[in-house]
N, C-alpha and C positions, 0 to 999 in steps of 0.2 A: 570480493566480488564473486558471485557464482560463475564459473567458467562458461556455462551455456549463455547466460545473460551477456557476459563480456564479449563472446564471439559474435552474438547478434548485434550489439551496439557497435562493435569494431566493424563489422561488415557494413553496417548502416553508414558509419561515418566515412568509410573509404569510398563508397559510392555517393557520398553526400553532394548534391549540387546546391549551388548557393540558393538560398531563399530569396524570394522576392516580396515586394509589397503586395503583389496580387496574391501570393500564397497565403499570406497573413489574413488578407480580407477575405479569401475564400474560406479558409478555416473558420473565421469569425462568422461568416454567413452560414456555414453549415452547422455551427454551433447556436445560431440564432442570437448572436451578440452584436449589437450595433456598435461600430467603431469608427472613429473619425480618422482622417488621414494622419494627423499628428500622433494619435495614439497607436496607430497601426505602424508608423515608423519607429516609434519608441519600442514596441513589442519586437519589431524585426531586429532592432539593434540588440535587445536583450537576448533574444534566441541565438543569434549568431555568436554573441559573447559566450553563451552557455555551450554551444556546440564546439567552439574553439577550446574552451576549458576541458571539455571531455576528451578532445582529441590529444591534448597536452597530457592529461592524466593517464590516458591509454598508451602513451609512448613511453612511459616509465616501466623498466624492468622490475616486476615484483615476483619473479619465479622463486627467489630464495627466501621470501617472507612468509612466515606462517600467519593465516588469518586469526584475528583476535575477536573475541566476543564482547570485550569491554575495554575502554580506553585505560583503565587501571586494573592492576591484577588483584581483583577482589574475589573473595569466595563468600557465598551466602551461607549463613548458619541454617542448618537444617533442624527440623523439630521430629519428634517421634511421631509416627503415623498412628495415632490413637484416637478412639472415639472420646470426644469431649462433651457431647450433648446427648441426652436420653432420646429414645425414639417416641416422638409425640404425635404421629400420624393419626391415631385414633381420635385424639383431642382435636386436631385440625379438621379432620373429616366429619366430626360430629356437628359442625356448624354449616357444612356444605349443603347445597340444595339437593344435589343427587349424588349418591356414591354406590358403586357396585363392584364387588370384589377387590376392594382396596384402591379403585380408580375413581377419579372425578369424572362425572358425566356432564358434557357440555352439548349445547345445540350444535347441530350439523351446520357448517358454514359453506362448504364447498360440496357440490354434488357431483 
């Protein structure tokens, strides 16, 4: 995890106040989502579970663990940086409605 993001989320969870059903309903209202009491209660339960999981994960000491970019130690094969296709811009521009100095001219959209 990015140290900056970890410090933000850690600070958020330390000052975390318990979510209420009213909080879930308010967020749903702000997002213009119609939500019933049963669904709001389910969402509240899910959010509290997610925050508890995040809190558990942040309690783990990972100071001696090196970040990894992939779950398996794989190395991508690299190819030569060589041109494989010929330059055909003149052919492509020959059928364009308007071209000037090698550029496609298009109608002005924003003034």
